[in-house]
SEMI-710281 format. One line per 2 residues: their letters; for each residue x, y, z of N, C-alpha, C. Coordinates in steps of 0.001 Angstrom, whole numbers, plus 500000, padded with zeros to 6 digits. Layout:
N
a	X:Y:Z:X:Y:Z:X:Y:Z ~ ...
% end
This chain:
321
mw	500833:498784:500000:500000:500000:500000:500867:501265:500000 ~ 501955:501229:500796:502863:502362:500844:504114:502019:500055
df	504820:503035:499621:505918:502845:498678:507285:502958:499344 ~ 507357:502614:500587:508629:502643:501302:508669:501488:502283
si	509867:501185:502733:510061:500144:503749:510376:500814:505074 ~ 509492:500655:506044:509735:501271:507351:510947:500642:508029
ek	511192:499353:507737:512384:498702:508295:513643:499373:507765 ~ 513643:499685:506479:514805:500357:505888:514957:501763:506461
sf	513833:502431:506706:513887:503771:507294:514520:503729:508676 ~ 514095:502778:509507:514680:502628:510839:516171:502323:510737
al	516535:501449:509793:517945:501077:509636:518784:502288:509245 ~ 518271:503107:508312:519006:504295:507890:519188:505273:509043
vl	518110:505508:509792:518186:506464:510897:519138:505958:511979 ~ 519083:504673:512275:519984:504117:513294:521443:504232:512865
rt	521698:504103:511575:523079:504223:511085:523572:505672:511128 ~ 522643:506603:511279:523035:508012:511431:522879:508444:512888
yp	523137:507531:513801:522910:507817:515227:523680:509041:515732 ~ 524879:509370:515187:525513:510604:515671:524633:511835:515462
fv	523965:511898:514305:523074:513023:514057:521805:512935:514896 ~ 521337:511731:515151:520167:511571:516019:520484:512114:517409
lv	521680:511829:517892:522086:512338:519207:522199:513865:519189 ~ 522708:514397:518090:522809:515862:517971:521421:516479:517954
ra	520515:515889:517151:519144:516404:517093:518484:516349:518464 ~ 518666:515227:519169:518071:515088:520499:518618:516155:521436
av	519940:516368:521387:520546:517377:522262:520007:518768:521940 ~ 519875:519080:520646:519414:520412:520240:517948:520623:520593
yf	517087:519690:520192:515654:519913:520361:515182:519724:521797 ~ 515750:518752:522492:515385:518640:523906:516057:519737:524724
gi	517193:520232:524229:517795:521409:524857:516901:522627:524705 ~ 516272:522746:523531:515313:523838:523314:514140:523713:524281
aa	513641:522470:524464:512540:522253:525412:512961:522662:526821 ~ 514192:522289:527209:514683:522662:528540:514806:524182:528659
ay	515237:524831:527574:515353:526292:527597:513991:526944:527805 ~ 512951:526367:527181:511596:526882:527393:511195:526765:528867
vv	511519:525626:529484:511156:525420:530892:511879:526431:531778 ~ 513186:526587:531538:513978:527505:532363:513491:528943:532176
at	513297:529352:530919:512874:530728:530655:511474:530997:531189 ~ 510587:530010:531043:509221:530183:531554:509223:530273:533079
gs	510005:529402:533714:510093:529437:535175:510721:530725:535678 ~ 511797:531153:535018:512457:532396:535425:511542:533592:535220
gs	510848:533603:534067:509918:534692:533808:508787:534722:534818 ~ 508329:533520:535208:507269:533457:536210:507736:534031:537541
gl	508971:533670:537937:509502:534199:539187:509681:535702:539149 ~ 510187:536211:537998:510375:537652:537870:509028:538368:537885
gw	508045:537796:537165:506713:538395:537152:506066:538380:538529 ~ 506300:537308:539280:505778:537219:540653:506357:538337:541513
gv	507683:538570:541334:508326:539630:542111:507800:541005:541743 ~ 507631:541255:540451:507103:542543:540006:505669:542730:540499
gt	504890:541637:540419:503505:541705:540907:503446:542002:542392 ~ 504398:541486:543157:504445:541748:544598:504683:543229:544870
li	505562:543840:544060:505827:545263:544236:504597:546107:543928 ~ 503829:545672:542927:502627:546423:542564:501540:546252:543619
gp	501401:545012:544071:500375:544713:545064:500155:543219:545132 ~ 499841:542663:546310:499671:541209:546466:498682:540608:545471
ge	497664:541355:545108:496659:540820:544196:497156:540662:542772 ~ 498331:541228:542478:498870:541171:541115:499910:540070:540939
rv	500179:539319:542014:501237:538311:541929:500958:537237:540878 ~ 499753:536663:540918:499423:535563:539998:499449:536039:538548
ag	498839:537223:538313:498844:537765:536951:500269:538069:536499 ~ 501073:538630:537411:502462:538939:537076:503251:537679:536755
af	503015:536612:537539:503713:535346:537291:503326:534764:535934 ~ 502053:534834:535599:501591:534282:534324:502208:535036:533149
wg	502125:536370:533189:502650:537147:532066:504175:537094:532012 ~ 504812:536928:533164:506261:536740:533175:506644:535433:532512
am	505856:534381:532792:506108:533080:532160:505926:533175:530653 ~ 504875:533880:530214:504640:534044:528787:505756:534861:528123
ag	506284:535851:528855:507388:536641:528315:508628:535766:528146 ~ 508894:534890:529113:510022:533966:528993:509847:533024:527814
fa	508635:532546:527618:508333:531665:526488:508546:532410:525167 ~ 508074:533660:525110:508214:534458:523892:509681:534728:523582
fv	510479:534946:524631:511904:535222:524427:512602:534027:523774 ~ 512351:532816:524282:512973:531630:523695:512464:531415:522276
sf	511176:531681:522043:510619:531544:520689:511324:532486:519721 ~ 511590:533713:520168:512306:534671:519316:513719:534184:519034
ml	514417:533670:520049:515776:533167:519864:515777:531975:518903 ~ 514764:531136:519016:514657:529980:518117:514433:530458:516681
ww	513602:531472:516487:513389:532036:515152:514687:532625:514618 ~ 515455:533295:515461:516698:533929:515054:517754:532891:514673
lr	517717:531741:515350:518715:530697:515102:518251:529670:514074 ~ 517080:529885:513469:516500:528862:512610:517408:528513:511436
ey	518132:529498:510880:519025:529232:509761:520154:528293:510174 ~ 520698:528516:511377:521808:527687:511847:521343:526268:512148
il	520122:526148:512691:519580:524812:512963:519372:524067:511655 ~ 518838:524754:510640:518647:524137:509332:519981:523709:508734
yl	520970:524584:508807:522258:524360:508154:523078:523278:508853 ~ 523153:523341:510174:524069:522473:510912:523435:521189:511433
vk	522129:521191:511622:521469:520006:512192:520685:519256:511122 ~ 519715:519922:510524:518848:519247:509564:519579:518874:508281
ag	520266:519854:507679:520908:519607:506386:521970:518523:506490 ~ 522776:518573:507535:523801:517553:507713:523215:516163:507848
hi	522121:516048:508581:521487:514744:508764:520900:514249:507435 ~ 520319:515142:506664:519770:514748:505362:520882:514248:504445
va	522033:514918:504472:523177:514470:503676:523588:513061:504079 ~ 523705:512827:505391:524114:511506:505868:523118:510430:505443
lt	521818:510718:505553:520794:509756:505138:520864:509491:503639 ~ 521083:510540:502852:521141:510385:501400:522328:509518:500981
ll	523474:509772:501579:524666:508997:501240:524497:507530:501627 ~ 523912:507283:502782:523705:505897:503215:522663:505195:502354
ld	521664:505940:501888:520662:505349:500996:521325:504827:499725 ~ 522391:505494:499303:523145:505074:498116:524354:504211:498482
dr	524399:503749:499754:525505:502906:500229:526860:503596:500073 ~ 526869:504879:500322:528126:505638:500270:528526:506030:501685
ap	529662:505523:502128:530146:505787:503484:531098:506984:503463 ~ 531292:507668:504599:532273:508761:504655:533670:508232:504344
pa	534544:509076:503831:535917:508650:503564:536585:508120:504828 ~ 537521:507230:504654:538221:506638:505791:538858:507722:506650
gq	538664:507583:507940:539252:508525:508875:538440:509784:509099 ~ 537295:509917:508424:536448:511101:508591:535123:510700:509210
gq	534721:511414:510250:533475:511098:510934:532262:511463:510099 ~ 531122:510849:510445:529896:511075:509683:529457:512531:509736
is	529534:513142:510911:529060:514514:511060:529950:515482:510293 ~ 531265:515380:510458:532171:516310:509785:532080:516157:508267
ha	531942:514915:507795:531828:514698:506351:530526:515293:505813 ~ 529412:515067:506510:528112:515571:506051:528083:517090:506042
ig	528599:517723:507085:528631:519187:507127:529520:519727:506009 ~ 530620:519017:505715:531475:519419:504609:530750:519378:503275
vv	529915:518359:503073:529136:518260:501838:528130:519410:501751 ~ 527480:519739:502873:526537:520865:502884:527252:522150:502493
qq	528428:522385:503078:529183:523603:502775:529624:523624:501314 ~ 529961:522468:500774:530384:522385:499378:529232:522679:498424
rf	528043:522171:498742:526903:522327:497838:526247:523701:497959 ~ 526202:524254:499185:525430:525477:499399:526278:526670:499842
ie	527572:526450:499996:528549:527497:500269:528322:528195:501606 ~ 527145:528769:501817:526904:529506:503044:525451:529349:503497
ir	525215:529741:504725:523913:529515:505355:522792:530195:504588 ~ 522996:531432:504162:521896:532178:503558:521426:531553:502241
vl	522334:530875:501515:521938:530222:500270:520968:529089:500560 ~ 521337:528240:501512:520466:527120:501867:519129:527616:502401
hs	519173:528642:503244:517928:529155:503815:517040:529772:502743 ~ 517636:530482:501792:516847:531083:500704:516220:530010:499828
id	516984:528982:499501:516439:527887:498692:515301:527211:499435 ~ 515484:526967:500722:514437:526315:501524:513164:527153:501518
rl	513311:528467:501652:512143:529361:501663:511423:529331:500317 ~ 512174:529404:499224:511562:529429:497896:510918:528090:497556
vr	511562:527006:497958:510995:525676:497697:509674:525511:498433 ~ 509632:525939:499684:508389:525801:500459:507286:526676:499868
gg	507648:527831:499341:506657:528648:498653:506148:527961:497397 ~ 507046:527289:496677:506637:526539:495497:505729:525374:495837
it	505992:524717:496967:505146:523599:497403:503743:524099:497747 ~ 503668:525262:498389:502361:525852:498695:501580:526126:497411
al	502279:526642:496388:501621:526891:495106:501166:525586:494467 ~ 501968:524542:494614:501615:523240:494043:500300:522724:494635
ig	500112:522923:495925:498869:522488:496569:497671:523192:495935 ~ 497861:524481:495631:496780:525213:494975:496529:524747:493549
ii	497601:524372:492847:497458:523934:491452:496689:522624:491362 ~ 497077:521658:492198:496443:520343:492101:495052:520352:492712
dy	494815:521298:493651:493491:521459:494265:492933:520107:494704 ~ 493744:519391:495476:493403:518037:495869:492131:517987:496719
aa	491964:519018:497539:490782:519036:498407:489501:519083:497586 ~ 489511:519886:496511:488314:519983:495667:488031:518661:494949
kl	489089:517920:494618:488889:516634:493950:488292:515601:494897 ~ 488753:515636:496152:488221:514678:497128:486840:515069:497616
lp	486619:516397:497726:485346:516892:498251:484736:517873:497253 ~ 484312:517407:496094:483749:518323:495095:482519:519035:495643
gg	482584:520352:495639:481468:521132:496162:481335:521065:497673 ~ 482383:520545:498343:482324:520400:499795:482386:521735:500511
pq	481913:521783:501749:481937:523036:502509:483365:523450:502848 ~ 483572:524761:502956:484901:525286:503251:485410:524776:504589
al	484491:524456:505500:484878:523948:506816:485608:522612:506718 ~ 485401:521879:505617:486115:520625:505396:487307:520808:504456
vt	487146:521672:503466:488201:521884:502474:489440:522519:503117 ~ 489229:523527:503958:490362:524226:504574:491218:523310:505442
pl	490627:522505:506361:491472:521583:507140:492225:520584:506269 ~ 491593:520127:505191:492268:519170:504313:493475:519812:503648
nm	493326:521059:503214:494458:521771:502620:495566:521998:503646 ~ 495189:522213:504898:496192:522380:505950:496959:521074:506166
il	496257:519949:506123:496916:518650:506265:497901:518433:505121 ~ 497474:518776:503899:498368:518638:502750:499575:519548:502883
qi	499362:520757:503398:500474:521687:503584:501496:521115:504555 ~ 501021:520534:505646:501920:519934:506634:502643:518739:506035
al	501885:517881:505343:502467:516662:504786:503515:516978:503723 ~ 503163:517854:502782:504087:518165:501698:505217:519072:502155
gf	505085:519645:503346:506180:520452:503887:507459:519653:504049 ~ 507322:518349:504256:508504:517497:504403:509272:517361:503088
lg	508650:517710:501973:509327:517583:500684:510468:518589:500543 ~ 510455:519639:501353:511575:520582:501314:512890:519887:501619
ei	512871:518982:502600:514075:518225:502936:514436:517233:501834 ~ 513424:516687:501162:513690:515738:500078:514372:516442:498908
il	513990:517676:498654:514622:518437:497575:516078:518728:497909 ~ 516370:518996:499169:517761:519123:499602:518515:517822:499348
ay	517879:516693:499651:518512:515396:499411:518804:515198:497923 ~ 517900:515666:497067:518118:515563:495616:519369:516340:495212
cv	519527:517549:495741:520706:518357:495419:521987:517637:495809 ~ 521958:516947:496933:523127:516206:497389:523373:515002:496490
rv	522301:514305:496137:522458:513073:495365:523006:513327:493961 ~ 522589:514424:493345:523058:514712:491984:524339:515546:491989
aa	524890:515786:493203:526128:516565:493343:526014:517907:492621 ~ 524949:518639:492950:524628:519871:492229:525683:520954:492446
kn	526180:521514:491336:527049:522680:491409:526228:523963:491396 ~ 525016:523867:490883:524077:524986:490892:522861:524537:491703
pw	522868:524757:493032:521776:524245:493867:520422:524858:493542 ~ 520418:526080:492977:519155:526707:492586:518503:525918:491446
qa	519308:525550:490448:518797:524788:489321:518358:523394:489756 ~ 519173:522753:490595:518831:521408:491058:517543:521429:491880
sr	517361:522473:492692:516140:522585:493492:514934:522823:492597 ~ 515129:523611:491557:514047:523834:490581:513644:522511:489925
da	514624:521752:489467:514330:520465:488838:513631:519523:489811 ~ 514131:519498:491052:513565:518592:492047:512117:518941:492352
lv	511809:520235:492395:510440:520665:492676:509505:520301:491528 ~ 509976:520454:490289:509157:520066:489134:508916:518555:489146
lc	509929:517780:489500:509765:516328:489605:508760:515974:490697 ~ 508769:516747:491781:507739:516554:492817:506350:516785:492236
aq	506211:517865:491474:504904:518227:490920:504375:517147:489989 ~ 505232:516628:489117:504746:515659:488131:504522:514276:488726
nh	504951:514076:489980:504705:512811:490683:503929:513054:491978 ~ 503112:514117:491973:502479:514539:493222:501536:513492:493811
gv	500897:512681:492992:499935:511709:493522:500580:510721:494476 ~ 501676:510108:494046:502381:509137:494889:502938:509815:496132
li	503507:511004:495962:504123:511697:497088:503084:512146:498115 ~ 501938:512620:497639:500882:513043:498561:500393:511860:499391
kn	500183:510735:498741:499688:509558:499453:500618:509167:500592 ~ 501901:509059:500289:502864:508617:501293:503151:509694:502342
at	503275:510953:501892:503574:512031:502832:502426:512256:503802 ~ 501191:512159:503319:500036:512357:504199:499947:511252:505239
fl	500165:510023:504810:500152:508901:505759:501219:509102:506836 ~ 502430:509439:506426:503527:509617:507383:503253:510778:508330
ai	502692:511874:507797:502403:513032:508640:501337:512708:509677 ~ 500300:511988:509264:499226:511634:510210:499766:510746:511322
va	500589:509765:510953:501175:508879:511960:502083:509667:512908 ~ 502947:510514:512332:503900:511268:513154:503185:512212:514113
yg	502210:512945:513614:501509:513886:514479:500606:513149:515469 ~ 500129:511968:515083:499378:511153:516040:500247:510722:517203
ia	501463:510268:516899:502403:509877:517959:502769:511087:518809 ~ 503002:512237:518151:503330:513457:518898:502190:513860:519828
fv	500945:513645:519389:499803:513969:520246:499771:513063:521476 ~ 500117:511788:521282:500187:510867:522424:501271:511331:523400
vf	502410:511754:522858:503482:512277:523705:503003:513511:524459 ~ 502262:514362:523778:501698:515556:524421:500818:515168:525619
li	499961:514164:525424:499085:513737:526521:499898:513162:527681 ~ 500934:512384:527346:501779:511799:528390:502502:512892:529178
ml	502935:513934:528479:503724:514987:529123:502872:516004:529870 ~ 501541:515920:529727:500694:516880:530434:500863:516788:531948
gp	500954:515547:532457:501118:515368:533908:502382:516034:534431 ~ 503567:515684:533891:504790:516366:534324:504748:517877:534089
av	504095:518303:532998:504023:519735:532714:503196:520467:533766 ~ 502116:519848:534223:501304:520452:535294:502133:520586:536569
al	502897:519523:536867:503755:519580:538053:504782:520700:537945 ~ 505363:520851:536754:506322:521935:536549:505652:523295:536700
ay	504473:523430:536095:503761:524708:536144:503443:525113:537577 ~ 503010:524138:538389:502707:524454:539788:503974:524710:540597
gf	505118:524242:540076:506375:524487:540772:506906:525891:540562 ~ 506406:526584:539521:506824:527962:539284:506178:528874:540325
pg	506809:530006:540639:506158:530988:541535:504826:531436:540937 ~ 503784:531315:541705:502457:531666:541215:502012:530784:540086
gs	502506:529555:540069:502263:528628:538969:500794:528477:538631 ~ 500536:528416:537338:499170:528278:536851:499094:527087:535915
pa	498045:526265:536023:497918:525122:535105:497751:525543:533657 ~ 497455:526822:533397:497300:527298:532025:498607:527191:531250
ia	499734:527184:531955:501040:527093:531290:501340:525662:530873 ~ 500746:524682:531565:501078:523270:531369:500894:522795:529925
pv	499757:523081:529274:499608:522597:527893:500683:523132:526954 ~ 501119:524367:527196:502159:524954:526349:503466:524195:526517
la	503825:523878:527770:505055:523135:528018:504967:521718:527439 ~ 503817:521084:527603:503643:519735:527054:503744:519759:525534
lv	503206:520814:524921:503279:520952:523470:504727:521109:523008 ~ 505517:521849:523761:506927:522030:523422:507668:520700:523475
fa	507413:519897:524494:508067:518591:524598:507646:517672:523451 ~ 506369:517703:523096:505891:516872:521988:506523:517317:520676
ws	506643:518622:520469:507295:519147:519269:508763:518725:519217 ~ 509448:518798:520353:510857:518400:520404:511015:516921:520074
fk	510116:516097:520584:510156:514662:520300:509969:514415:518799 ~ 509016:515118:518193:508778:514949:516755:509989:515379:515941
qa	510546:516526:516276:511686:517044:515515:512926:516169:515668 ~ 513146:515669:516871:514369:514918:517135:514307:513489:516633
ll	513168:512819:516798:513112:511377:516555:512172:510956:515424 ~ 511066:511657:515239:510106:511238:514218:510437:511793:512837
ep	510881:513033:512795:511144:513646:511491:512205:512894:510683 ~ 513302:512422:511290:514271:511654:510490:513665:510410:509852
li	512746:509757:510535:512084:508581:509961:511204:508967:508777 ~ 510521:510089:508888:509692:510566:507783:510566:510872:506567
ia	511679:511564:506791:512571:511932:505695:513153:510686:505037 ~ 513603:509730:505847:514169:508495:505292:513133:507737:504470
sl	511884:507768:504904:510817:507071:504175:510489:507783:502866 ~ 510347:509109:502914:510006:509864:501696:511152:509841:500680
mq	512382:509777:501164:513519:509649:500247:513369:508397:499390 ~ 513005:507295:500023:512831:506044:499276:511773:506216:498194
vy	510658:506840:498557:509555:507025:497597:509989:507943:496459 ~ 510551:509085:496818:510882:510101:495826:511912:509599:494822
fr	513009:509043:495310:514067:508628:494393:513642:507438:493535 ~ 512751:506615:494055:512261:505495:493258:511334:505990:492148
vi	510445:506926:492479:509424:507332:491512:509998:508243:490415 ~ 511074:509002:490715:511617:509916:489699:512696:509256:488849
eg	513049:508026:489154:514143:507363:488452:513886:507356:486931 ~ 514850:507863:486184:514737:507888:484729:513905:509030:484187
qr	513341:509869:485043:512494:510975:484579:513297:512255:484390 ~ 512763:513133:483566:513282:514483:483401:512173:515471:483777
pd	512539:516660:484250:511515:517652:484603:510594:517959:483421 ~ 509301:517939:483679:508287:518171:482651:508143:519678:482402
pd	508370:520155:481165:508242:521602:480873:506847:522151:481187 ~ 505818:521339:481012:504458:521808:481304:504298:522132:482786
wd	504815:521256:483646:504742:521509:485084:505624:522690:485463 ~ 506766:522818:484798:507639:523969:485034:506880:525258:484731
ar	506165:525274:483608:505402:526468:483214:504269:526748:484198 ~ 503581:525706:484655:502464:525901:485585:502949:526459:486920
lt	504067:525953:487400:504622:526463:488656:505112:527902:488488 ~ 505718:528193:487345:506209:529556:487088:505053:530544:487082
es	503943:530144:486482:502773:531019:486386:502094:531209:487735 ~ 502128:530190:488581:501352:530209:489826:502143:530655:491044
sh	503474:530606:490977:504268:530853:492182:505393:531845:491908 ~ 505367:532979:492612:506477:533920:492485:507734:533361:493144
hf	507553:532456:494119:508708:531810:494734:509443:530941:493717 ~ 508674:530171:492946:509295:529327:491930:509926:530189:490840
he	509276:531273:490492:509824:532186:489488:511170:532737:489970 ~ 511246:533107:491245:512507:533606:491802:513565:532514:491823
lk	513148:531281:492120:514086:530155:492113:514707:529991:490729 ~ 513889:530087:489683:514385:529993:488310:515341:531147:487985
ar	514996:532333:488459:515849:533491:488193:517213:533327:488855 ~ 517200:532845:490103:518473:532618:490804:519293:531547:490088
as	518626:530521:489579:519326:529459:488849:520002:530024:487611 ~ 519301:530883:486877:519857:531488:485669:521019:532420:486001
et	520872:533198:487081:521946:534108:487508:523216:533326:487852 ~ 523047:532233:488583:524198:531413:488971:524858:530802:487752
lr	524045:530365:486792:524574:529771:485567:525365:530820:484762 ~ 524830:532039:484656:525552:533098:483933:526836:533481:484628
aa	526781:533541:485966:527991:533880:486723:529076:532830:486549 ~ 528660:531560:486527:529616:530472:486326:530221:530538:484926
gs	529386:530905:483915:529881:531028:482550:530872:532177:482416 ~ 530588:533296:483098:531486:534452:483043:532817:534135:483702
as	532741:533387:484805:533968:533062:485542:534882:532136:484752 ~ 534291:531343:483870:535080:530387:483096:535751:531008:481877
l	535333:532263:481531:535924:532934:480366:537296:533514:480683
% end
C-alpha cells in the first residue's frame, strides 16, 4: 500500500545515530530552555507583581512566564538558519549517502563529512535558507494547482476543504528536505537549478508523494499527540512548581516537549521514508516543461528560484571565460 520500507527507514536512521544524538541534544535542549525561561519569567513576574500589590502576583507570574516563552521563541526564530544548516541539512546528507551505500571517507566522521558536503553544495547559510524558503513557497503553490481538496470533496463546505488543505500543507512540507537530498544526490554545482528540477519532479509525481507524505504526517503527528498527553502530567507539576504557577502554562510546556520529540526522533524517519519514495518514483524521469510552466505562472517563489538558477549559471559562465 505504501511505497517505502519502514524497516529500511529505521535502519538508515539508526546508522546516522551521531546526528540523532545531535538532534536530540538540540531539540530537547530547546525544550529545557523553554522550561527555564518560563520558570524564570514566572519568578520575575511574581516579584514585580508583589511590588505592585499582592493581588497582582498571579497575573504577574503568568505574564512573566509568557514573556520567557516568547523570548525563547524569538531566539529559536533567530537561530532557525543555523539549525537548518548544521542540524537538519547535515542529517539529510548523511541519510542520502547511506541510501546510496556511500560511506564517509576513511578517517572522517559522519558529522564532519556531512557538514562538509553541505558547505560544498550550498557554500553559506543564507543560500540554503533562501532555497528552503523558495521551495516551500513553490510547494504551497503546488497544493493550489492540484486542488486536491476539491477533487476529494467536490462542492464540499469550506469547513472541510480548509482543514484538508492544511493537512496537505503539513504533509508536503517534508518535501523541502527531500529536495535538499536531491541536490546532494546529483552533486549539484548549481543548487538553485537542482532545486528547481527537484520541485518540478515533485509536481509531476504529486499523487504518489501526497499519498505517502500524508500517511507519514498523520502517523507522526498522532504519535506526537500521544506524547503531548503523556507529558501533560509532568508539565502540570512543573507549572505548579513555578512561583504563582498556573495550570494554564502546562499545555504549552507539554506541546513544546511533543514538538521536540517529533523534531528529534520522528522527522528523520519521515525523511528516510520519503527519500525512498521520491528517488524510486523519479528514476529515469526528466523535469516536465508543462509543470515547470504551471509552477512559474502560479508561484512567484518558483519564478525567483528559476531566476536565481539562471543568475548562477551566467555567473559560472562568466567566471570560466
